[in-house]
N, C-alpha and C positions, 0 to 999 in steps of 0.2 A: 142382265147387270154385272152376273158374275165374271162372263167374258168379257167385258168391256177393261173389269179391273184387271183380270189374266194378261190381256194384251199390252195394257198398259204397263205394266210389271215387268213383261218381256222383253216391251222397248227400253226401260229404265236397266236393266242387267245389260243389254245391249251397248247401252250409252256408257256405263261404267267400264266394260270392258275397253270400249273407244277412248274414254279418257285416259285410262292406265296406259295403253298405247301411246297417245300422244305427250302425257308425261313424260313418258321412258324416253321418246325422242327428244323431247326440251332437254330432258339433263343432260343427253348425250350429244349436244349441239357442237361441244370442243373436245371429243372423245376421235383423235385420228385415225381414219379408217374405218368410222363404225356407219353403218347401213341401215338406214329410215325403214321403221315397219309401219303397215297399214293393215286395217281390219276387215276382212269381206263379210258380206250380211247377205242375207236371201229370206224369202217369205216362207214362213211353213205352214201348211195348211194342217190344221187337226182333223183327224181323220171321223171324228164322234161329234165334237163342236158344232153345233149350229143354231143360226137364229130363226126359230122357227116361227116368229112371226113376218118373217121378210121373205122375198122371193128372189130365184134367179141367183146370180152373182153374189147379191148381198146376202144369202142367207149363209154364206161359208164364214168360218172366222179364222183369219189367219195371225200369226205370232212373228215376230221380228228374231231372229235367230242370228249368231255369229258364227260363221262356220270354220271360221281361220285367219291367220295372219300370211301376210304378204310381204316380202322384201322387196325394197328399192334398191338395185344393185349399179344403178348411174356412178359413174364416179365423180367423188367428191373434188373441189379446189385442191390444186396442188400449190403448196406455198412453200417458201425458202426457210429453213430453220438454221442451218449453219452448223449444224450436228454432222460429223466426221461421220459417223455409224447411220446415220439418219436415211431411211431409202423412199422413195415412191414409185410406183409402179403405173408407168402411163401403157394403157392398155387392157384388155381383158386377162388379167393375170392374177396368180395369188402366192404368197411364201408360206412354207412348208414349215409348221413348227411341230417340233416333238413334245408332248405331253405324256403325263400319267396313264392317258386314257388313249392314248394314242396318235397318230399322225390328225394335225389341226390347221385351217388354211386361213389366213389372214390377209388384209390389206394395210393392217397398220405397222407402219416401217419407223416406229420408232425403237431402236435397237440400242444395244449396250453390250458391254463386258459384264461378264463375271468375275468373282473372286479367280476361278480358274482359269480367266484370258478366253473365255469361251462366247459366241456371238449368240444371245438371248435377246428376246422381248422385253418389255418392261416388267412383265411378269413372273420373268427369270426362266422360259421355256426356252430350250436352244431351238436355234434357227437353223433348219437343215439346207445343207449344201446339196449339190449331184451326188458326192461322196459321203455324206452322213454329217455331223455338227463340224463348225468351222472353227477352229482356236487359234489363237496367238500366244505368243512366246513375251514375258515381259520387254525383252531388249528389243522388240521389232515397233517401228514406227512409218508414218506417210501411206496410211489404210486409202488404197484409192479403189473405187467400185466402180468398175467399168458399165458401159448402157447395156451390154450383155449379163450382167450379173455378175462376171469374174473380178475376184477380191484378190488384192496384192498388197504386198507391202514392202518395206527395204529388205525384206528375205524371201521375196520374190511372191511367184502364184502360191496363194492358198487355198483356192478352191471358188467355188461358181456357185450363187445363188441357185437353188432350185424354184423355180418358175411354174406353175401347172395353172391350167384351165380347164373346163368342164362343158361336157357338152350342152347338158341343164343344169346352168348355174342355179335354176330355183329349186334344187334337191337339194340345195344347201340349207342347213339348220343350223340357228346359232346355238354356242356354245359358250357362255359369256358374253361381254360385250362385243367385242372386235374378233373372235374367234370364231369359225364354222367347220361343220363336220357334215361328212354324206357316205352313202354306200355306193357311190359310183365312183370309179376308178378314172384319177387325174391324167390329162395328157398334157406332153411339153407344151408350155404357153406358146403362141406363136405372135408376132406381129408386138410386141411390147417391149418397152425400154426402163432401164432400171434407171432412176435419177437421183447421186447421192446429194445428199446435202439438202433433201427435201422430204417432206411428208405431205401425205393425203388427208385433206381434211374431215370431217364428216358430211355426209352429203343431206343433212337433216336442211330443209328450207325453214327459218325461223318463222315468216311473214306466214308461209302458208299454216304451220304449224299452229300458232297464234289463231288465226282465222278458225282454224279447226276445232280448237281449243273453245271459242266463243261459241261457234255454233254448237257445239254439243254440251256446253252450261245451258244455253237456250233452249236447248230441246227437253233438256232433262227437268225445266222448270218448267216447262211446258205441260209435259206429262205429267208432273207431280200436280199442278192444277186440274188437271184433267181427273188424275186420282180423287183429290179432295172434292170436286165438284161429283162425281160419283157418289165417294159416302154422304155427301149432303143429301142427295137424291136418296138415298136408301133411308137415312133418318129421317127424311121427312115422309117417306111412303109408310115408315113403320109407326110413325105419331097420328098418322091419317088413319092409319088401320086399326091402333087403340083406340080411337077418338070414335070410330063407326062402332066399334064392338061395345065401347059403353053408352053410347047412345040406345 
């Protein structure tokens, strides 16, 4: 009976982790450049726990274990924003962003100018060009961003956005909501197009996430019922044992 309770509790813990992932995806449905997460589970066989009154495979006791998260790097829908500095990347590329912790990578192309005229993300981190940060003077206008990332104004060419890609994108780890980090060396992106006045939406599928949320709640409720049944069985066994001793 103890094994049954422990197995159920391990399942509840895994379902709680699943719900946290689903809730985070739902909360970022409208976050530009957001990449949805998923959770990986596996069967964990206990080396010592056994059902001694059973035989064969039924004698093993296995628990549910979440072994990690995975990221869905599929491209989100690209929509027109009308923002002069907004950019979307068509293809497997990443913008390079300078942060206090070092270079980070993002697909969130909602950009702006800070008080110093520097091209930055919504969080204020400089977006890097091939020669470093890109800056504009107050008297410049008519910002144009070509499909190869070249930025020009009435003052001429200001630089070219640094767009990179990775041999193994799944080595990228989240650093915040839309920034990623990795120890792998970036490579210049190929076969990508920069689209001015466009943004890439989150790749979260609301219907799928809602379905997953309902399934998780139902599974958690079923496990809770199983735990309650085990408690009732234990209580009944104790009461019967007490009645036997009294007699």
